[in-house]
N, C-alpha and C positions, 0 to 999 in steps of 0.2 A: 501665428509666426511661420514665418518662411522656414520651409525644411532646407537642412543642410544639404550641400554638394560632397558626394563622395567620389573618390577616385578608382578605387578596389572594392570597396562594399557593394552589394549589387550585383558584382558581376560574376560569371560561371567558370569556375576552376575544378581540376579534377580532384577528387576528393582523396585525402591522405588515406592510405590502407586498404583503399577501394580494389585495387590490383590484386592484393592478398586475398582478400575476401572472396573474388570469382575465381582464382586461381587455386585456392585451397591450401596457400602457404601460412596463413596465421595459426597461431597456437594458441587452441581453445583448452577449456581444461582437461576434456578426455585425451588430448593430445599430447599430456605431460607426461614423459619418461624419466624419472627419477632414479639414480641409482640406488640399487639395493633396497627398494621402496616395498614395503608389506601391505597387503590390502587390507582394508577395515570394513566392519559392518557392525550396524545397529539392532538391538532386536529391541522389536517394539511391542506395545502393551494390545492385547485382543481385546480389550475392556475400553469402552467411552468416557467410564466413570469408576476407578477403583482405589483401593488402598494397599501398597505393597506390603505383605505381611514379611516377605523373606525373599532372598535371592540368594542362590547356591551355584557358585561359577567354578568349582570344584573340578566337575566332570569335564566341563570345557578346558578348564586351563592343564588337564591332564594329557590331552590329545596332543602326540608329537608334531612339533611345527607351528603351534598356538604360542607366539611370543608373550601376549599379555591381553588379559581381560579385565576391565575395569571397568566399576561402579560407583554411584553417587559418593560411596564412602572412600573412594579413591581422588576424590577431586577437595579443594577447599572450601569449606561450609558458606559459600555464597550464593544467596539466592539470587535469581534472575525473575535459571533455569539451567626350505626355500617354500615359502607359504603361497598358496593359490586361493583365488575368491571361493571355490569349492569347499575348502580346508575352512575357511571363515563360515560358511553358510553352516557347514556340520558342527562347528563350535557353537554359533548362536541356537542352534537347537539343542546342545546339552546344556545351556542355562536353564536353570529351573528356578520359576520365578511362583511364589503364591501369593494370590490376588484375595483380595475380599471385596466382592462387587458392591458396589453403592448406586443408589438411585439415580438413573439419567434423565437430565433434563435438555430438552431439543427444541423447544419454542422458547423464544427469548421473552413473550409476556407471561408465560407460564412460571418463569423462572423469577420474574420480579414480584410475583404473588408473596406477602407474607407467609404464606403457607408453605412454600416450597423450600425444599432442603437448602441450606448453605453450602456453597461450592468452596468457597474459600475463608475458613474461619479466621485467619489471621490477617485478612483484606478488608479493613473498615469502609463504611460507605462515604461515599463524595462529603466533604464537609459542606458544599455550597447548596446541598439538596432543600429543597420547601421544606419548612417545618412540619407542615402536614401531609409528607410523602410517604406512605407505607408501602415501600418496596423493597427489596431484597436482590442479592447480586449484582448490583449495579457499579459498575466499575468507574464511570465518568457519568457528569451531567452537565450539560451545556443548556443555557437559556439566552432567548435573543427577544428582545423588547424595544419596540420604539411607538412613540405616541399612546394613544388612548383607543386600542381595538375594539374593546368591547362595544364603547359608546358607538364608534363610526360603525361597526358591524350592523348594530341596533339601527342606524339612520340608513343602511344600505337598501337601494331597491331590489337587489338581487342577492341571496346566498348560496352558493355551491358549496357542497360538504360532501368529501371523497375520501378513501382509502386507496393506497397504491401500496403495491410489495414486489421486493424483488428478491431472488435467491443468491446463493453463495454462488461462485464458478472459480475455477482454477485458470489462471493464464495460459497454460499448457505452451511455454516456449518449447523451443525443439531441442535444445540443450540442456542435459539433465544437472543439478547441483553436484559439484565437486569440493573437496578439501584434501589438501596434502599438507603434513606440518614433519618439520625437521629441527631436533635441538643441534644448533651449530657449536662448534669446538669452543667459542667465547661465549657461550653460555647463552646466546642470543637464540629466541625461538621464530624460525621462519615458516610462515603458515602462505600457501599458494591459496586461492579462491577466485572464484567465477563469480564475485558480488558487485552489485552496482554501488553499494556502499562500504569501499575497502576500510575508510576510518572507523566506522562503526563495529565493523568485525573486528578491528584492531582493540577497539576501547573495550568491546565485549570478552574477547578473548582473555586480555590482561586481567578484567574484572573478576571474571570465572574462575580462573588458574592461579590468581593472587600473586601476578606479576607487576612488575613496574612497566608503565606504557612503553618506555626505551628498551625494554626487552623482548618486545614482540614486534616483528616486521610482516606486514602483509604485501606480497607480491599477487597482481592482479592479471589473470588471463585473458585472451579476447572473449567477449561475450557473445554467447549464442542465442541471444533473446532474452528478455527480461519483462518488460511490460511494468516495470515495478515489483512484480512477483520476487526478485532478488534484491530488492532496495533497504531493506529494514534492521540490517543488521544479522545476526544471529536468529531472530525470531522467523526471518524470512527464508532461511536455510535449514529448516528443523535442527539448528543449534549444531550441524556436523562440524563446523570448524573449530571449537573447543574440544569437541569431544575426539577429534581426530588428533589435535596437538595432544589431549591428556594420554592417548594411546602410544603418542609418538614418546612420550616423556617416560611411559611406563616400560616399552620395549626397548627404549635406548637405540630405534632405529626409525628410518622415515616410514611415513605411514601414509597411505591414500586412500580416502572414500571417494565412491562414485555412487550414486543413488540410481536404482533403476525405475522405471516408468512407474511401478505400482508403488514404490516410496515416495516417489516424486508428487505423485497426486495424492498420497494421503497424509504426508507429514508435512509439506511446505506450505507456507502461507497461502490463503486465498481472499478474493474479493468478499468483502462482507454482505449478507443479506439486511434487507432493512424494511421495515413497515413503513410507512408514513401517512398520518393523517393530516389532510389538508382542507382548509375550509377559508373561502375568499369571499367578500361582500363587495357588489359593484353598483355603481349607479346605471341607470337607463342607455346613456349615451356611452356604457363601456368603461367608465372611469373607475379603476381599482381603489377602494376606500380601506380595505383592511383585508388582514389575512391571519389566521390563528393556526396551529399546527401540533404536531407530537412527532418524535421519531423514535422508534426503537431500533437499535443498533445492535447488531449480534455480532459481539466481538469473539466468539468461540470460547476453548476452554481457558485462555488467559488474555491478558489486556492487550498484549503486542502493540499494534498501531492503531487498535480500536478507538482508544480517545482522542486523538487528534482526527481521524477519519471520520468518528461519529461527530465530532464537533463541527467539522467542514459540512457534512451533510445537513447539520440542523440550520447553520449559517445560510447555507445555500438553497433549503426549503423555503425560506422568505423569498427567494427569486431574484432578478437582475431587471424588475421592472419598476417603475413608480409607485410602489406601495408604502405609504405616509403612516400608517398603523399596523404593527405585528406584535406577535406575541408566539413563541415556539418553543416547546420543552424539548431537549434532546437527551436521550436514556441511552447507554452504552452497556450492555448486558452480557455476564458472563453464560454460557451453555456448556454443556458436555459436546462440543463438536471441534472441528480443526479451526487453529487459530487463525484469525484473519490479519491480513496486512495489506500494503499498497498494493493497488491494480490500476494502472491507468488512471489516473486522478482521484486520489482516493477519498470516497466520500459524494464525489461530483457526478457521476452517472446515475447513482440510484436518485440524488435529488431532482437532476434535471428530466429523468425519466417521469417523475412524478408532477414537476413542475409545469412542465410542456405537454404532458397528458391534459393535465388540469386546465391549462389555458384554453387547448381546444374544446374541451366540454363548457367552459363559461362560452365561449364565443358562439358554440352552438344553441347553448341557452338563450342568448341574448339575440340570436340572428344575426349576429355579426360575421363578415368573413375573417377567419383566425389572424390571418396576415395583419389586417386592418386593426384588430383588437390590439395585438400587439404593438403596432405603431402608435396606437392610442396613448399607450401606457408608457413610451419611450422614454427614458432618460437622457439628459445631456449634460453637456460639461458645466460643473458646479453644483449639481442635482446631488442629492444624499439618496443611497440605495442601503438594504442591509447588508452589515459587514463594511461598506466602504461611505466614512463621514463626507468625503466631496471628491466626486469624480472630476479626472482632471482631461480625460479624452474620451469622447465615445465616438463609434462609429456602428453602433450596431443596427440603428436605424438605417442608415445608409447601406447597410450589408444587406438587410431585409428587401427594401426597395430593389437592389440590383439583382438580388437571387429571385425575386419574384419575374423581373422581365427575362433573365435568363432560362428559365424554367418554364417561363410559358404560363405563368399562374393565371388561371381565371378563364383558359382558353377551355374549349370543349374537350371532352376525353374521349377515348376510344373505348370501346368494350372491354372489361376485365383492368382497365388501368386506374391508378389513383396517383394523387399528389399531395405533398404535405410541406409544412415548413416547420422547424423548430429551432432554436437558439440553443445558447449554453454560455456558461460562465465558469471560472475557477478564480477560487481565493488564493492568490501565491502569496509566499513567505520567505525571508530569507533563513539562511540555516544559521548553523552556531559560528562560522566566520570561513573564510576563503583566502586564497590568495593565489598570485602568481608571480612567476620570475622570468624575466626576459634578457636573453644576453645575445647583445651585438657581436656577431664574430668578425675575424679582420678581414674577411671579402665582403661585410657589410650585409650578409645575411643575419637571421635571427634565429635563435633556439629558446623555444617556450617550455619551462616547465610547470605543468599544472596539475593539480591533484583532482582529476575530472577521467570518469571512465567513459571508453570511446563505445558509446552505446547510441548513438544516433549521429546528430550533424555537427555537434559543437566541436569535440577536439580536433576532427580531421576536415574541418569545412569553415566552421564558424570562426573559431579562435584566430586560424592563419589568416583571413582575411579582416580579421580586428587590428591584428598586429601589424601586417601590412598596410594598411590605412594609417 
């Protein structure tokens, strides 16, 4: 198919907003100055797993200058989930909470055992679990199946069975999470947030405060880094937006919350850890014939983004090479750890680490060059791989060949030098909907309205190029 010719796309233009970034003129969350805004704060539990017996806020409320103290009792019963900052910290210390500590589960495989304590009594196990599965604390289950992996595995010349594990990490963007809220005179709630997903924040705030969606307006500040860590609505922001909004409603004043680095690290979402069991059968010539596996994906204390990310990890453990027979079980498990969310390709890096390390291991056992082993099992247009019934356009083989040439693959290395090749894949999917409005002005210029956060190259670079074309 002939490639289309473009007159604007592919050219290099100055990025919109670039000058503001390098000169410091951009308005980020911590730069917000709202008239008569009160600082807010959140008292956090010191226990990984506990039952709240009682909360006494009377002493905190009695401190002069404290305008409002709210707890769950002040919010609608919806399940999901001159004042100075020194005064806020003083008030937080005066809130008395009585806890009943409960058993703590930190290992997802231990949490899955039938003998483990139940972490969420009101959350049933997934309905699609296998009938013979004896598990607990599983919030999501995904199964991937193609062909007859048991038969193919039995006929393989070589079977390699391995286990890979990744740990939780925090994206550690430079800018902390912020939220500010104000009740307008017309009864509408305005919330400022440095979130990657303002529409998700609007939905969550409206739901948790029992407000019509039309009564909640989200204004986005510039984003000082996110990497997915600010992307999953209130779960990725430690729920500070609805908490801030509730404080504003109670105090009848504008309220602003800024997380410090310690709060940012322990209360916002992180990348899940995963334990991945992967077994592959191959022929002597390097042809992959079967793969089986299991993913145990750590969701943390609540499901958050874990169900979706764990499903993607399970699909991607099947790999992006020709593998006609596959069976992989994926379990997303509750533990008493930080809630997990999206970070740079949710579920993808964990699976890629396991798959590509496993490919090198198989190649070594076969005595094959690891790049040639990958090329031996390279899919082409029209082929089926795990998660994709029919590939339309594949350039992975070409990419590996060019990479080999560019990096000097196969040449003799100097002392203490190493070289390697690995590939990756990503399962993309459409969101709930989207749109854009383009207005052509009297002078022939165009104005574009789009609900997209400026956190990369799309709004300030890609969209202008597309519209201009």
